[in-house]
N, C-alpha and C positions, 0 to 999 in steps of 0.2 A: 921570376922570383926563383933560387936555389933553391934545389930540394936535400933534404938532409943525407949524408951519405948513410950506409947502411948500420956504420958501427955507432955513430950519434943517436940511431934509432933504437937500437938495443940499448943503450945506455937510458936512453928515457923509458923503454919498459919495464927496465930492472927497476928505477927510482917509483916508477907507478906501483908496481909489485908488493915493495916493501912499505910504503905510504900506505896501501891497503891491508897489509900482514898488521901493520900497527895501530891501524883504526878497528882491527877484529880484535884485536889482544887488550887495548884499552877498554872497548867495551864491555867484551866479557867481563874484565876487571871490575870495571864500574857498577856492573848489573850485578856481578857475587855480593860486592859489597854492600848494594842496597838493600837487596835481600836477605840479608845476614843482619841488618841495620832492624829491616823490616820486621824479623822473626822474632830477634830481640825485641822489640817494642811489644808484638804480639804476646811474647812468654809475660812482659812486665806485666800486661794489661791481664791477661787470664791467672795470673796467681791468684787472683784476689777470689777466684772460682775454684783454686786446691781444695779437697776434702781427704779425711784422712779416716782411718776407723775403721767402722760399721757403715758410716758414709758409702764412703770407697768402697765397699764389697757391694752394698745398694746397687751404687751407680754403673760398676761394671757389670753386675748382674743383667740388670734393664736394659744397659747398651746390648749385650749379647742376647738378650730376649728380641730386643728391636731385629737385630739383625736376622736370628731364626725365624723369628715371625714372619718377615717381608719373605725369607726363603721358602718357607713353610706354605705361607700364601701362593706363591708362584707355582709349586709342587702341586696345592691342592688345584687349584686352576686346571692344571694341566690333567690331574686325574678326574678332574668332574666335567673335561670337554666329551669325551664319548657319552657320558650319561646323558648330558645336555644336547647332544647330539640326536637322544632318541628321540626328544619332543621338538623336532624341527619341522615334522609332518602333521597331518593330521591326527595330534596322539589318541584325541577320543573317539578314534575311529575302531570297534571292534571285528578285529579279522574273521571270527567264527560268525556261522549265519546260522540262526534258528527259524527253521520254516515249518508254517503248519499248511498242509495242502487241503484243500476242499475240492467236490467234484465238481460237475458241472452244475448241480442242486443247489450247491452251497452247503454239504453236509461234510465233515471232516473224515478225511479216509486215510490219515498218517500223515508223520512229522519226520524230517532230515535234518542233520544239523545239531546243534546242541541244543537243549531246551532251557531256553533264555526269556526272560521278559522283564522290560525295563520300565512298562508302562502306568508303575503306581508310582504317587507324589511320595515324596518324602511323609507331609503333612499326614498321608493316608495310611502309613506303616503303623500297626501297634505297638505302642508305649511298650508292653512286655518285649516285643521282639529286640528292639532299641537297647533297651538295659538289658537281657541278657547278653546282647554283644557286647556292649560297651563294657560290663563288669567282669568278663571274661577278656577279651581280646585287650582292652586299652582304657583303665579306668579314667587316665589321665589325659584323655582325648583332647577334651575342648580347653586344656590348660599349656600343654605340651605346645612346641614350632614344629613339629612334624618328628624329631628324634626325643624320643622321652628317656633321658638316663636316670632318672629316679624310677620310672616303671622298669625298666629294665634291671637294676640292682635290687629291686624289690622282688622282681622275679627270679633272678639266681640264686638270692637268698630262699628264697620259698622253697625253691626246687631244691636246694640244697639240703634243705630240712625234711626232705621228703614227703611235700607239700602235693604229691599228685601230679605236679606238671603241668596243673591245667591252667598256668598263667604264661605266656607267652613274652619273649623279648624286645618282639617287633612292635612298634604301634602300628596303628592302623592304616595311618598315611605311608608308612612303609609297605607292608602289606598290599596297599593298593596299587605304589609306584612298581614293586613286583610282578603283579596282575597285569599292570597296562603295559608295561615296558621290556618286564624281562623274564628270564626262565626260571626255572627251580634248580639250577646248577647250584652247587654248594661251593662257592670260591670267594676268595677275597674280591676278587674284582667286583663281583654281582654285588655283593654286601656294602662296596664301597660306591658303586651304580645307584643301589636302591637309597643308601643314606642321601646324595645328591638330588636324585630325584623327589625323594619325600619333602626337602627343603623346596624343590621346584615346584611342587604342587600346594604345599603351603600360601608360597606365595602369589597363586595366582588361582587359588580357590579359596571358596570359605571352607568354614568345617562342614557345614552341612549339605555343601555339594560333594566333600570329600566322602563324609557318610554314604550318601546316597549311592554314589559311584561303589563303594565298596561293598554295600548291600546288593548292587545289581551283577557287578562283576566277577565275584569271587565263586570258585567251584565248588559246590557243596555235593560232588558225587552224584552219581548214574545218570551221569552226563547231562546235569543241570547246572547252570549259571544264575547267580543271585536266589534270594529268599523268595522270592516270587514263584520264579518255576520251580523252587524246591519243595515249597507249601503243597501245590498243585500236583509235585510227581507223588511226595511222601505219604500224604495225606487226603489228596483227592479234593482241596478245598482251598478258597481265597486266602490268600496270607491274613487277610484282617479277620476272618472266622477262626484263627488260632488258639489254642488254648496254652495256659503258661506253661504246662508240661511239654507241648510242642514246640512253642518259641525256646524252651531250653535244649529240646533235642536238635532243633535247627541251628541255634549258635553254638552247639558243638561240635559241628560240621566244620566251622571255617578255617580250622587250622589243620584238621587231618581229616579228610572228606571218606577218603579209600578208607580208613580203619575204621570211623566211628560211621558209615552210613547201615542206615537200620535196615536198609534190603539187604545188606551182606553180613553183619553180625550186629545182631537186635540188643544182646544181653551187654556189649560193649558203647553201643549207642544209648543205652539207658543210664549206663554209670557215669557216662561222660555228661548226660544230662542232668544227673543229679551232681554232678560237679559244679556244673554251670548255675543252679538254682541256690547251692551255698554262696557260692561267687557273687550271685546278686544279694544276698542277705548281707556279706562283708561290704559292699560297696554301699550298705543302704537304703538299696532299693525298693526292697521287701522286707518282711518281717518272716521271723522264724515259722510262724503260724502260718502264713501265706502260702508257704511252699510245704505244707503236708499234705496236703492234697495231693498235687502234681507228683511229690515221691511215693503217696501210694498207689496213684493211678496213673502209671508212667506212660507216653506218647506211646501208641501202636499203630506203623506205617500201612496203608491200603494193600492188599495184592494186586499186582497189575499182570494181565495177560494179553499177548501177543494179538491184536485185528488187524493188522494190515494185511490185504490181499491184493495189492498191487505192488509188489517190491520193487519188481523191475521199471515199472513204470515211475514210481516214484523216487529212485535212483537216478533215473536220465532226466526228470521233472527237477531235480536238486541240482546237477550240474549245468541245466542250463540256467539257474536263479543265480549259480554262483558265476556263469559268465557275464549275465545282465549286471549283476554286483561289480564284477573286475573292469567292467565296460563304463563305470560310472552311470549306469542307468538308473541305478536306484538310490541314488544318492549316499549319504552314509548309514542308510537304514540297517539294520544286520538283524530285528526281529520282526519277521515279516509272514503276511497269510497271503497265502496263493491261490485263485481260483483257478482249477484247470477242465479243460473239457471231456477231463474222464466219464467214461459211461460204465458204472460199476456193473450194469447188467452184463453188459457186450464183454466187459475184462471176465467176467465169472465163468461166463458162456465159453470164452477161449480158453482160459485155464481148464475147464470140464473138459472141453474137445481134446484138447491137446492131452490131457491124460488118458482119456478113452481111447483114443485113438491110438496111442504109442501103448499102452497095454494089451491093446487089441490085435493090432497087426506090426509093432516095432520087431519082431523076432522072426515075424516072416519076412519081412523086407531089411532084417539087417542094421536096424538104423533105432538111434535112441536119443537123438537130440530133435530140436525143431526150433523155429522162432516166428514170431508173428508179429505185424502191425498193422493196426487200423486206424486209418486218418478219414477226418472228415475232406472234402474234394480241395478245402483251403489251407489243407496242412494242420486243422487241431488234433492233435492226437487223443482218440479215442480209446483205444486197448493198446497194450504191449505184452510179448510173450517172449522174455529171454533166452528161455530154456526149460527143460522138461521138469526142473524142481530148484526152486531158488535157495532152497535151504540147504542142496548139497552143493549148488556151484551158483554163487553170485555173477559171474562174467555173463555178460549180457551180449546174446551173440546176436540179437535184432542190432544193435548199435555199433557194437565192437570187432564182430567178427567180421573177416575179410573172406567171400566165397564167390567163384565162378558162377555168373548168373548163366551160362550156357545161352540158350535161344530167348531167354526172357530179355537180354539185352538187347533185340533186333528191333524192338519199334523206336529204339533212339536213331537205328540208321535209316529205318522208312521216313520218321520223322524229317529226317536230316535231304532225302531224297525228296520228298514231297516239297520240302519248304524250300529247296532249291528252282523249283519250277520244270524240273526236266521229268518230272514222274505225277501219276494220277493214279488213284485204285484199278483203271482200265489201261492202263499202260500196258502196252504189251512186251514182255520181257522173255527171253529165253532159257530155261534151264537146260544147262551143256557144261561138261567138261572146264573149269579155269584154275589156272595156277598162275602162283606169284613165287618166281625163282622156285627151290624145289619142293614147294606145299602144295599140295593139291586137294581142296576139301570134298568131302563125297555126300554124298543124301543117302538117308537110310534104303536100303536094298539095291546099292551100288546102282541106281538106275537114275535117269533124266526124263524129266515129263515134256522137254522141247517147249514149244510157243505158248507162252500163257499170259496171265495177266498178274498184275502186283498184288492183288487181294489173294487169287491163288497161291500165291508164291508166301504169302504170310501165312495163310489159313494151314498150308501143307506144311509150312515151316521147313522151305527147302532152302537148303544152305550156300548154295553157288549165288543167287539171286543178292543177298546182301554182299558178297565179296564183288559180282560185279557191279555193284550201287557204290561200291567203294572207289573202284578204277573210275566210274564214269563221272562222279563226283569232282576228283583230281582233273580229269581230262576236260572237263566243263570249266576249269583254270589256264587252260590253255598248255597243259603239263600233256606231252603226246610220250614219252616212256611209259611204260606201263607200269613197273613196281615204282615207279615215282610218282604217277597219277595215284595209285592207289594209297601211299603214304601219305599224299597230300587229300585223299579222300578219307583218311580212317581222320585227319586232323581234323577233319569237320564234322565228323563223329564226335569226336570227342568234346569237343567246342558245343555241339548241341545237347551232347548227354549234361556236360556240365552246366549249361543253363537251364537245364530240365531239373537239376536237384541232385545229381550225382557230386557227391562232395571230396570222395577219395580221387586220388591221381588215378589214370588210367593208363596200364601200360601199354604202347603202342607197339602191337603185334600184327602178323599179317592174318591172325585168326580173329583179331580185334571186333569184328563187325559181325560173328558169329558166336561172342561172349566168353573169351581168355579173359577177360581183364575183371579182375577183383572187385566187388561193389559190396555195400551192407544191405540189409533187408529194409533200414529205414529208407536210404536212400532210392532203393528201388521205388518203394509206396509214394515218396515224395517225386518222382519223375512219373510215375504214372497217372498220380493227383494233378496233371497239367493237362492232359486229354478228359478227366474228368471236370475242371474246373472250366473250360475254355481258353485254355491256353497261358494260364498266368502261373509264375512262380511259386510253389505251394511250400515253403519250407516249414518243416515240421515245428511243433510248438506245444507246450503245455501250459504253459503261462497265460492266459487270458487276460488276467486281471491281478495287480501286485497290490497289498496295503502294507502300513507302517503299522507301528504297536500302538497308535494314536489312532487306527481305522483310516487315515486319510490315502488314497487312491496315490500311487504312486507310479503306477506304469499301466498303461493297456495295450495290448497286441492289435487292438482296431488301428492305433494308431499309426500303424506301418501300413504302407500301399505295396502292395505285390507287381512285380513286373509282369509285364504280358511279354513270354519268350517265344510263342508259336501263334500262330494268325489262326484265326476261327477256323478258315478253309482246311487248314492245315490238320486241326483237333476235329473236327466231324469229318474227314476222310479216312482219318486213324481211327475213330470210334466206328464208323464203320466196318474197316477193317478186321479189329480188333474183336468186334462183335461177332465176325464169322467166324475166327476163332473158337468161340466160346460155342456158337450154335452150330458146327460143321466140322471142326478141327479137332485139334489135339487137346483141347481144354471143355469138352462135353461135360464133363462129369460137375463143373463150376457152374452148372444151369440150373436158376433159381426159377421156379413157376411164378410168371407174372411179373417177371422184372428182368427188364433189359442188362444183359452183363456182359462186359468185355475182359480182355484179358489176354496174358499169353503164359503159355508154360514156358519150361528151361529143364534140360538135364546134361552134366556134364560127363566127361571122359569115365570109364567105368563106373557109370551112376552113383558117383561121388555125391552129388548135390543136384537136387530135386526143388523145383520152385514152381509156384504160381503166384503170379501176379495180376489182378484183377480189378474191377471197379464197376461201378452201378454209376448213377446221378448224385447218390446219398454218399457211398463211401468208396475207401480204396483200401484195399489190404495187401500184402505181401506177404508168402508164406515159404518160407525155406525148411528144407527136411534133409538130415545128414547127419554124419558122425562127427564129433569134434576133432580125431586123430585122422579125418581123409579120407579114412577106410572105405573101399567101395558099399554099396549095398546091394542086397540081393535083386537087381534090374529093377528098382522104383523108378519112375519117371515124373515129371512135374504133374503131368495129368492124371495119377493114382494119388498118394497120401496126400501131397500138398491141394491139389483142386478139391479133394475131401474135407481137409480141415477147412479150407477158405469157404467153400459151400455150408458147411455145418454152422459156421458162426455168424454167416451173413445170411443166409435164410432166416435164423434167430432174431439177426438185427434188423432187417428190414418188416417184422410183423408189428403191426398198429401204428405205422409211420405213413406220413406221405410221401409218396413215392415223386422223385423228381425225374424229369426228363436228362439223358445223357445230351451234352451239348452235339446239334447237328443231325441227333440219330431219334426219330420217334416212327414207332412201330416196325423197326427195323429197316424201313425206309434207307433207301441212298440219300446222300445229300444233292439238292438240286443242283450242284454243278457237274453233277456225274451220268452217265448214261447207261447203256444195258445191266443186266442184274449179270451175276456173276455165272458166267458159263459152267464152271465144274459143281454149282450148289446141286445138291440132290434135289429130286421133284420136290415140289411144296418149299422147298428152303428151310425145311425145317431141321431139328435134330435127328440124326438117327436114331433106330432103334436102338442102339448100342449106348446111345445117351441118355436114356430110360430107363435102364436096366435098375431091378430093384436093388437094395444091399446085399440081399443074402445072394443073388446071381454074382452080385462083385463078388462077394466070399470065395464062391465055387470057381469062378474064372479067376479069382488070385492064386490058388492051387495050382492054376496051369500054365503058370509061367512059362515053361518050359516048351508049350503049345504055342499059347496065342500072346504072343510079345505086344508091350505097349506103341502106340499109334506114334510114338515121340522115344525109342531107346537112343543109346548112345550110339554114336558110329565111328567106328576107328576110322583115319584118314590114312589108311595104308594100303587101300585098294584102290586100283583105276588109275596110278599114276601114267605119265608119259613114258616111254622107254627111255633107261638113263636116269631118270629122276628117281630119288628115296623120298621116302618119307617123312616131315616133320616131324621134330622132337615132340611136338604140341600133339600130336595126333596120334603117339604112342599110348596106348592103354595103362601099359606097366608105368607110364613116366610118373601117371599124377601132378603134371607140372601144369602147363599154360595150355592141355588140350580143350578145345573148343567142343559144344556138342551139336552135331549134325543131328536135328530132329526131323524125322520124315514120316511121311503117311504110308502106309500100303495101299494098293487097290482098295475101291469103296468096300469090296466084301468084307475083307480083313479088318475092318476098323473096328476094334473091339481095344479095350484098354484093361490094363489092371489098373490095381491102387495098391 
């Protein structure tokens, strides 16, 4: 077959292109003609609908109205979206808590949060209360659909005529929408959201449900929310028992609670109540004669006096409840009654002792603040002192202040050592010079005891031994380099302290084993509680049981099971050693006749912080004394004021109760797994004569601080360095930073403590 040449092929392509172009032109022409004919036919048919004159105007306006209405609807939907987004969550949840606290015996001891009570059903509300509210706030409440144009217009006219301004323009539903979802911001956006939310509420709730929510959620001054709480707060009676005059005064609070609160401005409150009474007459709810008695005998609020005595305690307990609520442990209930383990007797004694001791000895030692926490061994908070004077400072030094614990931190070191299996109370250790890098801790007196055992090291509060323990713990992990071994050992100590109850981050420094990392008083009490309860974690708590406004129990602390963090053998060994600290060492002032006491003192560089943390089989107590500005005291030690405070509170607390035995410790005997008695103990194993001095004797001794220093003074770490080594910054008494305390013991003949 012969193929066409190029010229022939080109000719064929041109013909095809011309044919396609002709087809396109013809198609467009035919389509245009068909469209034109169709349009002419459409016009002929639509001509029958043609209107002129006023009908044409009406049609055009309707058309424009539909167009604008559609656009407006789209715009309104866009504006409503932010309002509707507010309802996407649990919109009935009340963000503010109203908590009533009871002590361990069920007696009310105080309240925190808002004063709020939604337990009363709407059917039980007095009729006069509802009528007073509706007549003043929204007379057409049961007739409108959330927004009341008629009521708004009437209020505007009334107010413009000088009607006293007693009528509001917003409906009750709008006010509820604002209370539930919005703020009091005066803006167009808030008003738009309020209107949409009012419509939303009307579509989701009945009128009575809206009214009940408003009566329960509206702020009514004095920290009260709702009519039930306001009746109790202002008149000291249940809402169902209020008089007409009292109902009128309460109804007058809904719009301007701050302005008309009777405890703020009683004449204004009574004038507003008179307006409410006349509104009730105008609305037809009562007659003129019925309100005359109320007008002649206006309501009088009760006088309220402050009767809370455990302020620091209740502040902390309220924060605990807020934490439970935020975690969803209390469902959505916001009006709560909480039973606490608070012992008012111990609390009052603690407050009294703190006041008396600071007044008597504060100037002598140059200190003006203290903090104390008393726990049951399981962590139940019995008493708390967060400072010298709550009225002067609400800052809670027991829970929020971070202070260096000094030697009171050492029990965590020894607990870690015993738990490792490398040590026992009778294990031989050598008190000798030790350095980590350029830092060389010193004992009091710049001397070393040489070979001794762990019990004596704790009793005498030797500083070098905890440092050596940190190194040994690291080497047990296979780390030969001493500095790295010490770091690994400190990590184990930090882990142990956190397991036992220290919740704050512990700064890892070479001086951590002797107390340079900052802690809180409540954490110290929680940590020592592990020794008192047999080795279980004892998280402090104030909420034993929580009930909602209906009386239903919604939370019990007993449902939580504590974690075992130390073995019973480690606890028994620690209790034996820490009991020796009280009977023979730095804490003899804490002894209680007839009661076994264990604990540890602590003092920091330049005597800035003084501690005693001690416990019995019944209670655990942590005490700190110092100054808020970290200024040094006048050589105050943990064995002086802190031990005195602890003793005077605990001695009273142990009166008339069944004494419990400390785990693993009976009559001062060693735990069964231990061997010989402490070779360093004085004859008889009891307290020295200094430990039994009368208070008057201590007052005399206290004036001789220059001659008789405490058994646990601050020891500057600047002496005794190896040649070429410089003291660590932490050991500089003037630095006031991370210095740890070396608590030492002088020879037996000098074991006299100042307070």
